[in-house]
C-alpha positions in Angstrom: 8.3 -48.0 -49.6 6.7 -44.6 -49.2 8.3 -41.3 -48.2 7.1 -39.2 -45.3 9.1 -36.1 -46.2 6.1 -34.2 -47.5 4.0 -34.9 -44.4 4.6 -32.4 -41.6 3.2 -32.9 -38.1 3.9 -34.3 -34.7 3.8 -37.9 -33.7 1.7 -39.2 -30.8 4.8 -39.8 -28.8 5.9 -36.2 -29.1 2.5 -34.8 -28.1 2.4 -37.1 -25.0 5.9 -36.0 -24.0 5.1 -32.3 -24.3 1.9 -32.7 -22.3 3.8 -34.7 -19.6 6.5 -32.0 -19.4 3.8 -29.3 -19.0 2.0 -31.2 -16.3 5.2 -31.8 -14.3 6.3 -28.2 -14.7 2.8 -27.0 -13.6 2.8 -29.3 -10.5 6.3 -28.1 -9.5 5.3 -24.4 -10.0 2.1 -24.9 -7.9 4.2 -26.6 -5.2 6.3 -23.4 -4.9 3.3 -21.1 -4.5 3.0 -21.6 -0.7 6.6 -20.8 -0.1 6.4 -17.7 -2.3 3.3 -16.5 -0.5 5.0 -17.0 2.9 8.1 -15.0 1.7 5.8 -12.3 0.4 3.9 -12.3 3.7 7.1 -12.1 5.8 8.3 -9.2 3.7 5.0 -7.4 4.1 5.2 -7.7 7.9 8.9 -6.6 7.9 8.0 -3.6 5.7 5.1 -2.7 8.1 7.5 -3.0 11.1 10.0 -0.7 9.4 7.3 1.8 8.7 6.3 1.8 12.4 9.9 2.3 13.5 10.4 5.2 11.0 7.2 6.8 12.2 8.3 6.6 15.8 11.6 8.3 15.0 9.9 11.0 13.0 7.5 11.7 15.8 10.4 11.9 18.3 12.2 14.4 15.9 9.0 16.5 15.7 8.6 16.5 19.5 12.3 17.4 20.0 12.1 20.3 17.4 9.9 22.4 19.7 10.3 23.6 23.2 7.4 25.3 25.1 8.9 28.8 25.8 6.9 29.3 29.0 8.3 26.1 30.6 11.5 27.8 31.9 11.2 31.6 32.6 15.0 32.2 32.8 16.6 32.3 29.3 19.9 30.9 30.6 18.1 28.0 32.4 16.0 27.4 29.3 19.2 27.3 27.1 20.7 24.7 29.5 17.5 22.7 29.6 17.2 22.5 25.8 20.8 21.7 25.1 19.9 18.1 24.5 16.6 16.4 24.0 16.3 14.9 27.4 13.5 17.4 28.2 11.3 15.9 25.5 12.2 12.2 25.4 12.0 9.6 28.2 14.9 7.2 28.6 12.7 4.3 27.6 9.2 3.6 26.5 7.2 0.7 25.1 3.8 0.4 23.5 1.9 -1.8 21.1 1.2 -0.6 17.5 -0.8 -2.4 14.9 -0.3 -2.8 11.1 -3.6 -2.5 9.3 -3.1 -4.9 6.3 -5.5 -5.0 3.4 -5.4 -8.8 3.3 -7.0 -11.6 5.3 -4.6 -14.0 7.0 -4.8 -17.6 8.2 -7.7 -18.6 6.0 -9.8 -15.7 7.1 -12.4 -14.3 4.7 -11.9 -10.8 6.1 -10.6 -8.3 3.7 -8.3 -6.6 6.3 -6.3 -7.7 9.3 -4.7 -5.9 12.2 -1.4 -7.3 13.2 -0.1 -6.2 16.6 3.6 -5.2 16.9 5.5 -4.4 20.0 7.5 -1.2 19.9 10.4 -0.3 22.3 12.1 3.1 22.3 15.3 3.9 24.2 16.9 7.3 24.3 20.6 7.7 25.1 21.0 11.4 26.3 24.8 11.6 26.1 24.9 10.6 22.4 21.4 12.2 21.8 20.4 8.9 20.0 17.0 7.4 19.8 16.7 3.6 19.1 13.4 2.0 18.1 13.0 -1.8 18.1 9.8 -3.3 16.6 9.0 -6.9 17.2 6.7 -8.4 14.5 5.4 -11.9 13.5 6.7 -12.8 10.1 3.8 -15.2 10.0 0.7 -13.7 11.5 -0.8 -17.2 11.8 2.0 -18.1 14.2 2.4 -15.0 16.4 4.6 -16.8 18.9 7.6 -16.5 16.5 8.8 -12.9 16.5 11.4 -11.1 14.4 12.7 -7.6 15.1 13.6 -4.5 13.2 15.8 -2.0 14.9 16.4 1.6 13.8 18.4 4.3 15.5 18.9 8.0 14.7 20.9 10.8 16.2 18.6 13.7 16.8 19.4 17.0 15.3 19.4 20.1 17.5 16.0 21.7 18.0 15.0 23.5 14.8 13.5 26.4 16.6 15.3 28.3 19.4 13.4 28.9 22.6 10.7 31.6 22.4 10.6 31.4 18.6 7.2 32.5 17.3 6.1 30.2 14.5 4.3 31.9 11.5 0.6 31.8 11.7 0.5 30.5 8.2 1.3 27.0 9.5 -2.0 25.3 9.7 -3.0 22.9 12.5 -3.2 19.4 10.9 -6.3 18.7 13.0 -8.1 21.6 11.4 -7.5 20.4 7.8 
């Protein structure tokens, strides 16, 4: 009888079992890729919708921060008109925005895609609160299914009192 103690190595059965385990693990991992891609795509769309909602709130805050001094000649009437932000914001508005995504969807070979998103704004004057709801498709290949992101913010009082002259050092963004 011979001893195998000095011989180190793997048997054919061990090698076959390792290869089989690697193949099964790889197939299972590849099977999960589509669901991971869908989750990533849905999060990308949700993130874009949240960005559009935040942008709408910031634009409303910027619009409400200024009041054209010549709009009301009487200072008392102007103070009453600018007490809230109803002079700058409509009770409701709706428009379509688009997220420009640097990725082709639905098997497209395009490097970018524009995904339309419906935006609805509502302004509650008594509470001075602006609410923005953005409807977005979590899967741009199936736009009939829509999710929504809703953000609301209470607007701060106007940053500049009526007839405040802004410093000339503030550059017009269009001129930069």
